[in-house]
C-alpha angles and dihedrals in degrees: 000000000000123000112255118234101199130153107267115259154267098085120188137187117245116194123201122190118205125193113223135187122203141146087003092304129112117207142160123243123198122211122188129204136177116234129200127173091352091303130107107242095174129019146181092032103168095201122062091203089056087050094050089048092055095044087056096051099094093053090044091051091047091049092050091051088053091047091052093068091056094064131072111247093241094053124106093237093053088057093045092052094045089054090049092053095044089052093049086053092052095249 
């Protein structure tokens, strides 16, 4: 298994609201970013739900690593978790 090289957590969602005027209509636009260590690691995320999912990724990854030790290597669950962790690492 490759060693992950992720930005340290915790990750959090930051929402910015811009006021826009166009075609004689004023409206608000929300932009979502994911922040870690006071740096933006993902920006211009149009959906808050997607931003929240991204922000939860480090904790989900760690939980899957912990769960992996609870299953026998030949079990279906072990293989599924290994595949998910590899996917998260870009393998």
